[in-house]
C-alpha positions, 0 to 999 in steps of 0.5 A: 371911932370912925367918921363918915359921910354918907348918901343914901341911894336917891328913893326913885320917883313914883316911891318918894312918898313909901315908907319901903327900905332904900338900900344902896347908898356911897360912903367916905370912913375914916377914922378919927385924924380925919376931920369928914364935912358933906360938900353938897354939890347941885347935881342929880346924876341918871346913872351914876351914885356918889359922895362928895366929901372934903377931910383935913387932917392937920395941914393937908386938906383935899376933895373927895368924890366918891362914884358908884356905877352899878355892876348891873348897868351899862357903861353909857355916855350919860355918866359924862355928862353928868357931871359936865365941868364940874368944880367944887367951889370950897373955901376952906 
């Protein structure tokens, strides 16, 4: 058995009311020994997809940030401005 925290790819603004399939997204997947919970942050990046999770195993805990930037998109400085100085504000 595995545990999963996922974030679906956001729909384009012109397709929010559409019932079309929205492919993509990112996930954190762990075995059943790891307790995962979603960490929500108020960020809407335009250059990448992400998910943030808190992972706990026994007495060890950490916050995991997974970022996916599509290879079809060129790397540019906007990636740096989408998460300026982000720090988790999460208490155990």
